[in-house]
Every structure is written in C-alpha cells, then in structure tokens.
ZAFI-699637 format. One record per atom (N, C-alpha, C, CB): x, y, z; residue in one letter. Coordinates in steps of 0.2 Angstrom, whole numbers, padded with zeros to 4 digits, always signed. Glycine has a CB too. Example, Ala and Ser with C-alpha at 12.3 -4.5 7.8 and 13.67 -1.06 7.14 Angstrom:
<pts>
+0066-0028+0039a +0062-0022+0039a +0066-0016+0039a +0057-0022+0045a +0064-0011+0035s +0068-0005+0036s +0064+0000+0039s +0070-0003+0029s 
</pts>
This chain:
<pts>
-0376+0319+0336m -0383+0318+0335m -0387+0319+0342m -0384+0311+0333m -0384+0320+0347s -0388+0321+0352s -0393+0327+0352s -0385+0321+0358s -0397+0327+0355g -0403+0333+0356g -0406+0333+0349g -0399+0342+0357g -0406+0329+0345t -0411+0330+0339t -0416+0325+0339t -0406+0329+0332t -0421+0325+0335r -0427+0320+0335r -0426+0317+0328r -0435+0325+0335r -0430+0311+0327f -0429+0308+0321f -0432+0313+0315f -0433+0301+0321f -0437+0318+0318e -0441+0321+0314e -0436+0328+0310e -0449+0324+0318e -0429+0329+0313d -0425+0333+0311d -0420+0329+0306d -0422+0336+0317d -0419+0324+0305l -0415+0320+0301l -0417+0322+0293l -0416+0313+0303l -0414+0324+0289q -0414+0325+0282q -0418+0318+0279q -0407+0327+0279q -0415+0313+0279v -0416+0308+0277v -0424+0306+0279v -0410+0304+0278v -0426+0307+0285w -0433+0307+0287w -0438+0311+0283w -0433+0309+0295w -0435+0318+0283k -0440+0323+0280k -0441+0320+0272k -0437+0330+0280k -0436+0318+0269r -0436+0316+0263r -0441+0310+0262r -0430+0314+0261r -0441+0305+0265s -0444+0300+0266s -0452+0301+0267s -0442+0296+0270s -0453+0307+0271r -0459+0309+0273r -0463+0312+0266r -0459+0314+0277r -0458+0316+0262e -0460+0319+0256e -0462+0313+0251e -0455+0324+0253e -0459+0307+0251l -0460+0304+0246l -0466+0299+0248l -0454+0301+0245l -0467+0299+0254t -0474+0294+0255t -0481+0299+0254t -0475+0291+0265t -0480+0306+0256a -0485+0310+0253a -0486+0311+0246a -0484+0316+0256a -0481+0309+0242a -0481+0309+0234a -0485+0301+0233a -0473+0309+0230a -0483+0297+0236i -0485+0291+0235i -0493+0290+0236i -0481+0286+0239i -0495+0293+0242y -0502+0294+0244y -0506+0298+0239y -0502+0297+0251y -0504+0304+0238r -0507+0306+0233r -0508+0303+0226r -0504+0311+0232r -0502+0301+0223l -0502+0296+0218l -0507+0290+0218l -0496+0294+0219l -0507+0288+0223t -0511+0281+0223t -0520+0283+0225t -0508+0274+0229t -0521+0290+0224r -0527+0291+0225r -0530+0293+0218r -0529+0296+0231r -0526+0292+0213s -0526+0294+0206s -0531+0288+0203s -0518+0294+0202s -0536+0290+0198d -0540+0285+0195d -0538+0279+0193d -0542+0287+0191d -0531+0279+0189a -0528+0274+0186a -0526+0269+0192a -0522+0277+0181a -0523+0271+0197l -0520+0268+0202l -0525+0263+0206l -0516+0273+0207l -0531+0267+0207v -0536+0266+0211v -0538+0259+0208v -0541+0272+0212v -0538+0259+0202s -0540+0252+0199s -0536+0247+0201s -0541+0252+0191s -0531+0246+0205d -0527+0241+0206d -0526+0241+0214d -0520+0240+0203d -0530+0241+0219p -0530+0242+0225p -0524+0238+0230p -0538+0240+0228p -0522+0232+0227a -0517+0228+0229a -0510+0232+0228a -0516+0222+0226a -0510+0234+0223l -0503+0237+0221l -0502+0244+0225l -0502+0239+0213l -0508+0248+0226c -0510+0254+0229c -0507+0252+0236c -0517+0255+0229c -0509+0248+0240g -0509+0246+0246g -0501+0244+0247g -0513+0240+0247g -0499+0241+0242q -0490+0239+0244q -0487+0244+0243q -0487+0233+0239q -0488+0248+0238m -0484+0255+0237m -0484+0259+0244m -0488+0260+0230m -0490+0260+0246r -0491+0264+0253r -0487+0260+0258r -0498+0264+0255r -0489+0254+0259r -0484+0250+0265r -0478+0252+0263r -0484+0241+0265r -0475+0251+0259a -0468+0251+0257a -0464+0258+0259a -0467+0250+0251a -0468+0263+0257a -0467+0271+0258a -0467+0272+0266a -0473+0275+0253a -0473+0269+0269v -0474+0271+0276v -0467+0267+0280v -0484+0269+0280v -0465+0261+0278s -0461+0256+0280s -0454+0261+0280s -0461+0249+0275s -0453+0265+0275v -0446+0269+0276v -0446+0274+0281v -0445+0272+0271v -0452+0278+0281m -0451+0283+0286m -0452+0279+0293m -0457+0288+0285m -0456+0274+0295s -0456+0271+0301s -0449+0267+0303s -0463+0267+0301s -0446+0265+0299n -0439+0261+0301n -0435+0267+0303n -0435+0256+0295n -0433+0271+0300i -0430+0278+0301i -0431+0280+0309i -0433+0284+0295i -0438+0281+0309a -0440+0283+0315a -0439+0278+0321a -0446+0285+0315a -0441+0272+0320e -0439+0267+0326e -0432+0266+0326e -0442+0260+0324e -0428+0267+0321g -0421+0264+0323g -0418+0271+0327g -0416+0262+0315g -0420+0276+0326y -0417+0283+0329y -0419+0282+0336y -0420+0290+0326y -0425+0280+0338e -0428+0281+0344e -0425+0275+0348e -0437+0281+0343e -0422+0270+0345r -0419+0265+0349r -0413+0266+0353r -0417+0259+0345r -0410+0272+0350g -0405+0275+0354g -0398+0272+0353g -0407+0275+0362g -0397+0267+0349g -0390+0263+0347g -0389+0264+0341g -0390+0256+0348g -0382+0266+0339n -0379+0266+0333n -0380+0259+0330n -0371+0267+0333n -0379+0254+0332r -0380+0247+0328r -0388+0246+0327r -0376+0242+0333r -0392+0247+0331e -0398+0246+0329e -0400+0252+0324e -0403+0246+0335e -0399+0258+0324l -0400+0262+0319l -0398+0260+0313l -0398+0268+0321l -0392+0258+0312v -0389+0256+0306v -0394+0250+0302v -0381+0253+0307v -0395+0245+0306n -0399+0240+0305n -0406+0242+0303n -0400+0236+0311n -0411+0247+0306f -0417+0249+0303f -0415+0253+0297f -0421+0253+0307f -0409+0258+0297l -0410+0261+0291l -0408+0257+0284l -0404+0267+0292l -0406+0252+0286s -0404+0245+0280s -0410+0243+0278s -0400+0239+0283s -0416+0241+0283i -0422+0239+0282i -0426+0245+0278i -0424+0238+0289i -0425+0250+0279a -0428+0257+0276a -0426+0257+0269a -0426+0265+0280a -0420+0256+0268k -0417+0256+0261k -0420+0250+0257k -0410+0254+0262k -0420+0244+0260g -0424+0239+0256g -0431+0241+0254g -0424+0233+0260g -0434+0245+0258s -0441+0247+0256s -0441+0251+0251s -0446+0251+0262s -0436+0256+0251v -0436+0260+0244v -0435+0257+0239v -0432+0266+0244v -0431+0251+0239g -0430+0247+0233g -0436+0244+0231g -0425+0241+0233g -0440+0241+0236e -0447+0238+0236e -0450+0243+0231e -0450+0238+0244e -0451+0250+0234l -0456+0255+0231l -0454+0256+0223l -0456+0261+0235l -0447+0256+0222r -0444+0258+0216r -0446+0251+0211r -0435+0260+0217r -0447+0245+0213s -0449+0240+0210s -0456+0241+0209s -0447+0233+0213s -0460+0244+0213q -0466+0244+0212q -0469+0248+0206q -0468+0245+0219q -0465+0254+0206v -0465+0259+0202v -0465+0256+0194v -0459+0264+0204v -0461+0253+0193y -0460+0248+0188y -0465+0244+0185y -0455+0243+0191y -0469+0241+0191v -0474+0236+0189v -0481+0242+0188v -0475+0230+0195v -0481+0247+0191a -0486+0252+0188a -0485+0255+0182a -0488+0258+0192a -0479+0256+0180e -0478+0259+0173e -0479+0253+0167e -0471+0262+0173e -0477+0248+0169d -0478+0241+0165d -0484+0241+0164d -0475+0235+0167d -0488+0241+0169s -0497+0240+0168s -0501+0245+0165s -0500+0239+0176s -0496+0250+0164a -0499+0257+0161a -0504+0261+0165a -0503+0255+0156a -0502+0259+0172l -0506+0263+0177l -0502+0270+0179l -0507+0257+0185l -0495+0271+0177l -0492+0277+0177l -0489+0278+0170l -0488+0277+0182l -0490+0285+0170d -0486+0286+0163d -0477+0287+0164d -0490+0294+0161d -0474+0286+0159k -0467+0286+0160k -0464+0292+0163k -0463+0286+0155k -0466+0297+0162q -0464+0304+0165q -0464+0304+0173q -0469+0309+0162q -0470+0302+0176c -0470+0302+0182c -0467+0296+0185c -0476+0302+0184c -0467+0290+0182a -0464+0284+0185a -0456+0287+0185a -0465+0275+0181a -0453+0289+0181a -0446+0291+0180a -0444+0296+0186a -0445+0294+0173a -0449+0301+0188r -0448+0305+0193r -0448+0301+0200r -0452+0310+0192r -0453+0296+0201l -0453+0293+0207l -0447+0289+0208l -0459+0290+0206l -0445+0286+0203r -0439+0282+0203r -0433+0285+0205r -0438+0280+0196r -0432+0292+0202s -0427+0296+0203s -0427+0298+0211s -0428+0302+0198s -0434+0300+0213d -0434+0301+0220d -0432+0296+0225d -0440+0303+0221d -0433+0289+0222c -0432+0283+0227c -0425+0282+0226c -0436+0278+0225c -0421+0283+0221l -0414+0282+0220l -0411+0288+0224l -0412+0281+0213l -0412+0294+0225a -0410+0299+0228a -0410+0297+0236a -0414+0305+0226a -0417+0295+0238l -0417+0293+0246l -0412+0287+0248l -0425+0292+0249l -0412+0282+0243s -0407+0277+0244s -0400+0279+0245s -0407+0272+0239s -0398+0283+0241r -0391+0286+0241r -0391+0290+0248r -0389+0292+0235r -0395+0294+0252l -0395+0296+0257l -0395+0292+0262l -0399+0300+0256l -0399+0287+0262l -0399+0281+0267l -0392+0278+0267l -0405+0276+0266l -0389+0275+0262a -0383+0274+0261a -0377+0278+0264a -0383+0272+0256a -0377+0284+0263g -0372+0289+0265g -0373+0288+0273g -0374+0298+0261g -0379+0289+0276f -0381+0289+0283f -0378+0283+0286f -0388+0288+0284f -0379+0277+0283i -0376+0270+0286i -0369+0270+0285i -0379+0264+0283i -0365+0274+0280r -0359+0273+0280r -0356+0278+0285r -0355+0274+0273r -0359+0284+0286y -0357+0288+0291y -0357+0284+0299y -0363+0294+0290y -0363+0281+0300l -0365+0279+0306l -0359+0272+0307l -0375+0277+0306l -0357+0269+0301q -0353+0264+0303q -0346+0266+0304q -0353+0259+0298q -0343+0272+0302q -0337+0275+0303q -0337+0280+0308q -0336+0277+0297q -0342+0281+0311s -0343+0287+0317s -0340+0283+0324s -0352+0289+0319s -0339+0287+0328q -0338+0285+0335q -0344+0285+0338q -0333+0289+0339q -0348+0288+0336y -0355+0289+0339y -0359+0282+0340y -0360+0295+0333y -0360+0281+0346k -0363+0274+0348k -0371+0274+0350k -0359+0272+0355k -0373+0280+0351g -0380+0281+0351g -0381+0284+0359g -0384+0274+0350g -0386+0287+0360y -0387+0290+0366y -0389+0286+0372y -0393+0295+0365y -0391+0279+0370k -0391+0275+0377k -0385+0273+0379k -0395+0268+0376k -0380+0273+0376f -0374+0271+0377f -0369+0277+0382f -0371+0270+0369f -0372+0282+0382r -0369+0288+0386r -0370+0285+0393r -0373+0297+0386r -0364+0285+0397h -0364+0284+0404h -0363+0290+0408h -0359+0280+0405h -0366+0291+0413t -0365+0295+0417t -0364+0292+0424t -0369+0301+0417t -0360+0297+0428k -0359+0294+0434k -0365+0295+0439k -0354+0296+0437k -0368+0291+0443p -0373+0291+0447p -0371+0296+0453p -0375+0284+0448p -0376+0300+0455d -0373+0305+0461d -0371+0301+0467d -0379+0310+0464d -0366+0303+0469r -0363+0301+0475r -0368+0300+0482r -0357+0305+0476r -0369+0294+0484v -0373+0294+0490v -0370+0292+0496v -0380+0290+0490v -0368+0295+0501d -0364+0293+0507d -0369+0290+0511d -0362+0300+0511d -0365+0284+0515a -0369+0281+0518a -0370+0284+0526a -0366+0274+0518a -0375+0283+0529p -0375+0286+0535p -0371+0283+0540p -0382+0287+0537p 
</pts>
C-alpha cells in the first residue's frame, strides 16, 4: 500500500459515491421535511469517508483497522436511518432498498479490508525503518 493515497482506495471511492447519493437524496422535498434525520444521515455518510481517510493518514495498520471499524459502524448507522426514512414514508421502498444494498456492499468491502489488514504483514508506512545516514565524527 505504500505510495497510495486514501483517494486511491476502492473502499474510500465507494464511500464517496454513497455520500454524494445521500446528499442528493437529502435535498429531496420529502426528506427536507425532517431536517434532523437529514442531518444525521449526512453526518453518518461523511463519517464513513472521513474515518477511512483519517485511519489511512495515520500511517499504522492497527490505527487503520480501528478507523475502518468506526467507518463500518457509521455505515450500519446510515442503513438504520434509511429504515427510519422508509418507515416514516419519507423514502419509497425501492429507493430505500437500493440505499440499504449500497450500505451493505460498502460494509462488506470494509470488513474485507479489515480482515486483509489483520492477516497482513503490512504494519503501515510509519513503521518503515530506514537507517540514518552515517555521520563520521570529526
């Protein structure tokens, strides 16, 4: 993973797409009538993207796994909020089902990435040790 940026991660790209879909959706007339739910859905979606990015930028495998786990929790939170929107008749069944499916797909990607990192020898770029340049005493 060295040399990559969080923007190169498939899981981050998918979270960005989901966040954009949530922002488009929460501008719709039906959902605008519940600003609290709109805000929660937006925050949950943004949390997914942000936690993937923050975990990656910290440079350590253990920290990345922790932040990916938080992101996975936020995807679950968003999926639950979609049920609230559907049950309140703010979302139609088809739209809600599509969003839940997108959330589940992203959750699976996160789970797979977490499993990979837990089984990998990769420890993160901050653990790469380089030998300092040799300095000869005068």
